C-alpha positions in Angstrom: -26.6 -96.2 51.6 -26.1 -92.8 50.0 -22.3 -93.4 50.4 -22.6 -96.2 47.8 -23.7 -93.6 45.2 -20.4 -92.7 43.5 -18.5 -93.8 40.4 -15.9 -95.6 42.5 -16.4 -97.8 45.6 -16.2 -95.7 48.8 -13.7 -98.0 50.5 -13.6 -95.9 53.7 -17.4 -96.3 54.2 -17.2 -100.0 53.2 -14.6 -100.8 55.8 -16.6 -99.1 58.5 -19.6 -101.4 57.9 -20.4 -104.5 59.8 -19.8 -107.7 58.0 -23.5 -108.3 57.3 -23.9 -104.8 55.8 -21.0 -105.1 53.4 -22.8 -107.3 50.8 -25.8 -105.0 50.7 -23.5 -102.0 50.3 -21.6 -103.7 47.4 -24.9 -104.7 45.7 -26.3 -101.1 46.1 -23.1 -99.6 44.6 -23.1 -102.1 41.7 -26.7 -101.3 40.9 -26.0 -97.5 41.0 -22.9 -98.0 38.8 -25.0 -99.9 36.3 -27.3 -96.9 35.9 -24.5 -94.3 36.1 -21.9 -95.7 33.7 -24.0 -95.5 30.5 -24.7 -91.8 31.0 -21.2 -90.9 32.2 -18.8 -89.0 30.0 -16.2 -91.3 28.3 -13.4 -89.1 29.5 -14.5 -89.6 33.1 -14.7 -93.4 32.7 -11.3 -93.5 31.1 -9.8 -91.4 33.9 -11.1 -93.8 36.6 -11.2 -97.0 34.6 -8.1 -98.6 36.1 -9.3 -98.2 39.7 -12.8 -99.3 38.8 -11.6 -102.4 37.1 -9.4 -103.2 40.1 -12.3 -102.8 42.5 -14.7 -104.9 40.4 -12.2 -107.8 39.9 -11.3 -107.8 43.6 -14.9 -108.3 44.4 -14.8 -111.6 42.4 -12.4 -113.0 45.0 -14.9 -112.4 47.8 -17.3 -115.1 46.6 -20.3 -113.0 45.6 -23.6 -114.5 44.9 -25.1 -114.9 41.4 -26.9 -111.5 41.3 -23.7 -109.7 42.4 -21.6 -111.6 39.8 -24.0 -110.6 37.1 -23.8 -106.9 38.1 -20.0 -107.1 38.1 -20.0 -108.6 34.6 -22.5 -106.0 33.3 -20.4 -103.1 34.8 -17.2 -104.5 33.4 -18.8 -104.8 29.9 -20.1 -101.2 30.1 -16.7 -99.9 31.2 -14.9 -101.7 28.4 -17.4 -100.7 25.8 -17.4 -97.0 26.8 -13.8 -96.7 28.0 -10.5 -98.1 26.8 -10.0 -101.8 26.0 -6.4 -101.8 26.9 -6.7 -104.0 30.0 -9.6 -106.3 28.9 -7.2 -109.3 28.4 -5.7 -108.8 31.8 -9.2 -108.9 33.3 -10.1 -112.0 31.3 -6.9 -113.6 32.6 -7.8 -112.9 36.2 -11.2 -114.5 35.6 -9.6 -117.6 34.0 -7.2 -117.8 37.0 -10.1 -118.0 39.3 -11.7 -120.8 37.2 -8.5 -122.8 36.9 -7.5 -122.6 40.5 -6.6 -126.0 42.0 -8.3 -125.2 45.3 -11.5 -127.2 45.3 -12.3 -126.7 49.0 -16.0 -126.0 49.8 -15.2 -122.4 50.9 -13.4 -121.6 47.6 -16.0 -123.2 45.3 -18.4 -120.3 45.2 -15.6 -118.0 44.0 -14.9 -120.4 41.1 -18.5 -120.5 40.1 
C-alpha cells in the first residue's frame, strides 16, 4: 500500500487493483492524506488543489461507506482551509446534486447518504 502514500491519488496503481482491493487502497490514501495535508506547504496544496478536489468529489459518486465519507469531508475541509477557497461553492453544489438526485433506487441510495 505504499503506492497510496502520495498527495494525489495514484490512479495507475488504483486501476490495476482488483475490485475488492480498491476500497482499502482509497481508505489508506485518505488516511495518509489526512496526516499529510496539515503539514504540507500551502503553495504545494494550492498547486495540486484542483486535481485533489476532483479526485475527492469523484469518490463520492462511488458510494463509499461512512468512514470513507468522513475522511473525504475532513480532507476537503483541510484543503479549503489551507488552500484557496475559490471552488468551495462548486464542491458544495456537487454534494447538493448528489443529495437532490431523483434516483431513489437501492443501488444509488448509499451515494445519496
